[in-house]
C-alpha positions in Angstrom: 20.1 -23.0 15.9 16.7 -24.7 16.7 13.7 -21.9 17.9 10.1 -22.1 18.1 6.9 -20.2 17.8 3.3 -20.2 17.4 3.2 -18.0 13.9 6.5 -17.3 12.3 6.0 -13.7 9.9 8.4 -13.3 7.0 8.9 -9.7 6.6 8.8 -6.1 8.5 6.6 -4.1 6.5 3.0 -3.0 7.6 1.3 -6.0 7.1 4.2 -8.4 9.1 4.6 -5.8 12.1 0.5 -5.1 12.1 0.0 -9.1 12.4 2.6 -9.5 15.0 1.0 -6.5 17.2 -2.7 -8.0 16.8 -1.4 -11.3 17.4 0.3 -10.1 20.5 -3.1 -8.1 21.8 -4.7 -11.9 21.5 -2.3 -13.8 23.5 -0.5 -15.1 20.5 3.3 -15.5 20.0 5.0 -14.3 16.8 8.7 -13.9 15.8 9.4 -11.4 12.8 12.2 -12.0 10.0 13.0 -9.0 7.8 15.9 -9.0 5.5 16.8 -5.5 5.9 17.9 -3.6 8.8 15.8 -1.6 11.1 17.2 1.8 9.7 16.6 0.8 6.3 13.0 0.0 6.8 12.2 3.0 9.0 13.7 5.3 6.0 12.5 3.9 3.2 10.0 6.6 1.4 6.7 4.7 0.4 2.9 5.8 0.3 1.2 7.8 2.6 -2.3 8.0 2.5 -4.2 5.9 5.1 -8.1 4.8 4.7 -10.5 5.6 7.4 -10.5 1.8 8.6 -6.7 1.8 9.0 -6.6 4.9 11.0 -9.6 3.6 13.1 -7.6 0.5 13.6 -4.0 2.0 14.1 -5.8 4.3 16.9 -7.8 1.8 18.7 -4.7 -1.0 19.1 -2.7 1.8 20.7 -0.1 2.7 17.9 -1.7 5.6 16.6 -0.6 8.6 19.0 1.9 10.1 16.9 -0.5 9.5 13.7 -3.1 11.6 15.5 -0.8 14.5 16.2 1.1 14.6 13.0 -1.1 13.1 10.5 -3.2 15.4 8.1 -6.4 14.2 7.4 -8.5 15.0 4.1 -11.7 14.9 3.2 -11.7 15.1 -0.1 -9.3 15.1 -3.4 -9.5 17.5 -6.4 -9.4 16.1 -9.8 -8.3 18.5 -12.1 -8.6 18.6 -16.2 -9.3 20.7 -18.9 -7.5 23.9 -16.9 -10.5 23.8 -14.0 -10.2 21.7 -11.0 -13.3 19.8 -9.0 -13.6 18.8 -5.5 -14.6 15.3 -4.4 -16.0 15.9 -1.3 -15.6 12.5 0.8 -17.1 14.1 4.2 -20.6 14.8 2.7 -20.6 11.7 0.2 -19.6 9.3 2.8 -21.1 10.5 6.2 -17.9 12.2 7.3 -15.3 9.8 6.5 -12.0 10.9 4.9 -8.1 9.6 4.7 -5.0 10.9 6.7 -2.0 11.6 5.1 1.0 10.0 7.4 3.9 8.1 5.4 4.1 4.5 5.4 7.7 4.5 7.0 6.1 6.5 10.1 3.9 3.8 10.4 6.9 1.4 10.6 8.3 3.3 13.2 5.4 3.5 15.5 4.9 -0.2 14.9 8.8 -1.3 15.5 8.8 0.9 18.5 5.5 -0.8 20.0 6.5 -4.2 19.1 10.3 -3.7 20.9 8.6 -2.3 23.9 6.2 -5.2 24.6 9.4 -7.7 24.4 8.6 -9.4 20.7 11.2 -10.7 18.7 12.1 -9.1 15.3 15.2 -10.3 13.6 16.8 -7.7 11.6 19.1 -8.7 8.4 17.5 -12.2 8.4 19.2 -13.7 5.3 18.8 -16.5 2.8 15.3 -17.1 3.9 13.8 -20.7 2.9 10.4 -22.0 3.8 10.0 -26.0 4.2 7.0 -28.5 5.3 4.1 -26.3 4.5 2.0 -29.5 4.3 3.4 -31.0 7.3 2.0 -30.3 11.1 4.9 -28.1 11.6 6.6 -26.0 9.0 9.9 -24.2 9.1 11.8 -21.1 8.3 15.4 -21.4 7.9 17.5 -17.9 7.7 20.9 -16.6 8.3 21.6 -14.0 11.2 25.2 -12.7 12.0 26.7 -15.6 10.3 24.6 -18.3 11.9 21.9 -20.6 10.2 18.7 -20.8 12.3 15.8 -23.0 12.2 12.2 -21.8 13.3 9.6 -23.7 13.9 6.1 -22.7 13.6 2.3 -23.6 13.8 1.7 -21.4 10.9 3.8 -19.1 8.5 2.7 -15.7 7.0 4.4 -14.5 4.1 4.3 -10.7 4.1 7.7 -10.4 2.6 6.7 -8.5 -0.6 6.4 -8.9 -4.4 10.0 -10.5 -4.6 10.2 -12.3 -1.2 11.0 -15.9 -0.5 7.4 -17.2 0.7 5.3 -17.1 -2.5 7.6 -19.0 -4.7 8.0 -21.3 -1.8 4.5 -22.5 -2.6 4.7 -26.0 -5.0 4.5 -24.9 -9.0 1.0 -25.0 -10.4 -0.7 -24.5 -7.0 -1.3 -20.6 -7.4 -2.2 -18.7 -10.7 -0.9 -15.3 -11.4 -3.2 -12.6 -12.8 -0.9 -9.7 -13.8 -1.2 -6.8 -16.1 1.9 -4.3 -16.4 1.4 -1.0 -17.4 3.1 0.8 -20.4 3.9 3.7 -18.2 5.7 4.7 -14.9 5.4 7.5 -12.4 8.8 9.7 -11.6 8.4 10.8 -8.0 10.0 13.7 -6.2 9.9 14.5 -2.6 10.6 18.5 -2.3 11.3 21.0 0.6 8.1 22.9 -0.3 4.9 23.9 1.5 2.2 21.5 -0.3 0.5 23.9 -2.8 -2.7 22.6 -2.0 -4.5 21.4 1.6 -5.9 18.1 -0.6 -4.4 15.9 -3.0 -5.0 17.1 -6.8 -4.9 14.3 -9.5 -4.6 15.9 -12.6 -5.5 14.8 -16.3 -3.3 16.4 -18.9 -2.4 16.4 -22.4 1.2 15.7 -21.4 0.2 13.1 -19.0 -0.9 12.5 -15.1 0.4 14.2 -12.3 -0.2 14.0 -8.9 0.4 16.6 -5.7 0.6 15.1 -2.5 2.3 15.9 0.9 4.2 14.3 3.5 4.0 17.2 6.2 3.3 21.2 6.3 6.4 21.5 5.1 7.3 18.6 2.6 5.4 17.8 -0.8 5.1 14.5 -2.5 4.6 14.7 -6.2 4.7 12.9 -9.3 4.2 12.7 -13.1 3.6 10.2 -15.8 6.5 9.0 -17.5 8.0 6.0 -19.1 8.7 3.0 -17.4 12.2 3.3 -18.2 13.1 6.9 -17.8 16.5 8.1 -17.8 16.5 10.3 -14.1 20.0 12.0 -15.5 17.5 13.6 -18.5 15.4 15.2 -15.6 17.3 18.1 -13.7 14.9 19.5 -11.0 14.4 22.7 -13.7 12.7 20.3 -16.6 10.8 18.3 -13.4 9.2 21.9 -12.2 8.7 22.9 -15.3 7.0 19.6 -16.4 5.1 20.0 -13.4 3.7 23.4 -13.8 2.6 22.6 -16.8 0.3 19.5 -16.0 -1.0 21.3 -12.9 -2.2 24.4 -14.8 -5.6 26.4 -14.3 -7.1 28.9 -16.4 -6.7 31.1 -13.7 -3.5 32.2 -12.3 -2.1 29.1 -9.8 1.1 27.7 -9.6 3.3 24.8 -7.4 5.3 26.1 -4.5 9.1 25.0 -5.4 11.7 24.0 -3.7 14.6 21.8 -3.6 14.2 18.1 -4.7 15.4 16.1 -1.8 14.5 12.4 -3.3 13.8 11.4 -7.1 12.8 8.0 -8.3 10.9 6.2 -11.3 8.4 3.8 -10.1 7.0 1.1 -13.0 3.3 0.1 -12.3 1.4 -3.4 -12.3 -1.3 -4.8 -11.4 -0.8 -8.4 -9.7 -2.8 -10.9 -8.2 -1.9 -14.4 -6.9 -4.7 -17.2 -6.3 -5.0 -18.5 -3.7 -3.2 -16.8 -1.1 -2.7 -19.6 1.0 -0.8 -23.0 0.9 -1.0 -25.8 3.7 0.5 -23.6 6.9 1.3 -20.4 4.9 -0.8 -17.4 4.6 0.1 -14.7 2.0 -0.4 -11.2 2.9 0.2 -7.7 1.3 2.5 -7.3 -2.0 3.4 -11.1 -1.6 -0.2 -11.9 -2.8 -1.0 -8.5 -4.6 0.4 -5.4 -6.3 -2.1 -2.3 -7.2 -1.0 0.3 -9.1 -0.9 3.2 -6.9 -3.4 5.8 -8.4 -5.8 4.4 -5.9 -3.4 4.6 -2.6 -4.6 1.2 -1.7 -1.5 -0.7 -1.2 -0.6 -0.5 2.4 -4.6 -0.1 3.1 -4.8 -3.6 1.6 -2.2 -5.5 3.7 -3.9 -4.4 6.8 -7.2 -5.3 5.6 -5.7 -8.9 4.5 -3.8 -8.8 8.3 -7.2 -8.0 9.8 -8.7 -11.5 8.4 -5.9 -13.7 9.1 -5.7 -12.5 12.7 -9.6 -13.4 12.9 -8.7 -16.8 11.8 -5.2 -17.2 13.8 -7.3 -16.2 16.9 -10.3 -18.5 16.2 -7.7 -21.7 15.8 -5.7 -20.9 19.1 -9.2 -19.8 21.1 -11.4 -23.0 19.6 -9.0 -25.3 17.5 -11.1 -24.6 14.6 -9.8 -24.1 11.2 -13.2 -22.6 9.4 -11.8 -18.8 9.3 -8.6 -20.0 8.1 -9.6 -22.0 5.4 -11.4 -19.4 3.9 -8.8 -16.9 4.2 -8.0 -16.4 0.5 -11.7 -16.8 -0.2 -12.4 -13.3 1.9 -9.5 -11.7 1.2 -10.1 -12.0 -2.8 -13.2 -10.4 -2.7 -11.8 -7.5 -1.4 -8.6 -7.7 -3.3 -10.6 -7.9 -6.8 -12.6 -4.8 -5.7 -10.0 -2.7 -5.0 -8.1 -3.9 -7.9 -11.0 -2.9 -10.1 -11.0 0.8 -8.5 -6.9 1.2 -8.8 -7.4 -0.3 -12.6 -10.3 2.6 -13.1 -8.6 5.3 -11.4 -5.3 4.6 -13.4 -7.2 4.1 -16.7 -9.1 7.5 -16.5 -6.1 9.6 -15.6 -3.1 8.3 -17.4 -2.5 8.9 -21.3 -1.5 6.0 -23.1 1.0 6.0 -26.1 -1.8 4.8 -28.4 -4.2 7.3 -27.1 -6.0 8.7 -29.8 -8.8 11.9 -30.1 -11.4 9.3 -29.0 -9.9 7.9 -26.3 -9.0 11.6 -24.8 -12.6 12.7 -25.2 -13.8 9.5 -23.6 -11.7 10.0 -20.8 -12.7 13.8 -20.4 -16.3 12.7 -20.6 -15.6 10.0 -17.7 -14.1 13.3 -15.6 -16.8 15.1 -16.7 -19.2 12.2 -15.2 -17.5 11.6 -12.1 -17.2 15.1 -10.9 -21.0 16.4 -12.1 -22.9 13.3 -11.1 -23.5 12.7 -7.0 -23.5 8.7 -8.0 -20.3 9.2 -9.7 -18.6 11.3 -6.9 -20.1 8.8 -4.0 -18.2 5.8 -5.8 -15.1 7.3 -6.1 -15.4 8.8 -2.3 -16.5 5.5 -1.0 -13.7 3.4 -2.3 -11.1 6.0 -2.0 -11.9 6.2 2.0 -11.9 2.3 2.4 -14.6 0.0 1.9 -16.3 -1.8 4.6 -13.9 -4.3 6.2 -15.5 -7.9 5.7 -13.8 -10.2 8.3 -16.6 -13.0 7.6 
């Protein structure tokens, strides 16, 4: 079965759905293809820290009503080390900016509802996706849905299908250079039926390893602790997880995490990855298909949204004037931000995590870095500006 659209979008994550939504607002037609079911993408637990610019865009484009009601605004974070806590005040350091805690799957729900209510085509369970004709006038996406093969012809294709998706491997060999770093540790993450123990995120450096206190709602806590990337979850009963978290968040004064039933637990490996360039012919990569950041800096979703803003500007220019100048510069513009975000995410990760090779010198150096960041206005401001989000550079 053959159909046609202006922009074919592979992947119904934040990048793909936001791209479709913004294109619709500019009168540009799109079709979104997603390998999973709607239920799956709306329940899959992912990051939940939204930069100020991401929040503003969601609200300004009409998909931020639930976010405004349910999102938790944070005007700072705490860095905890040497049994003491140190607050980084985002609002004071960045002119009133902050971040909002609102789970990624909730963003997905809002975007899916908005697209479907506008009559958009989101084809769930689109399997065996193959991309053809990227350097031709009309590229196409071939896929299977409900037992039938389909061919979707497009003016352009947006690859928003993640690190393991079909789009990036469709680019001819030798075109893309991959830059990658695999970290020798992972995060054991839990979702717990427990009220958050702090009003803001806590990043803890401890001799036993890094830990992070976050939340999803006033009743649900999200916590992480540094572990081996190949950690066996069967060796981590709930009691051991809580005991380890209590140790890593310890303060010189009495303070304890609020504990509760653990609803979910998982281990996530950590990597940094960038594909250059982020485009080939009529294909444009966005989000995790083009880059991965370690979660320490809370940048994955936000970086995907930044890519989309650039791509929408280029596509809008093309459909309004026929010009390709912005589309030709898509990769160049995006990568400038991508590498700044990679630098910040690597820096946060390196400052807060213990390596297997860590020696007394490394430990003292990390503690000195944390002391500088929390005692110097310049150091605190650098962290705050990056955490709330760098200015959007579209052109």
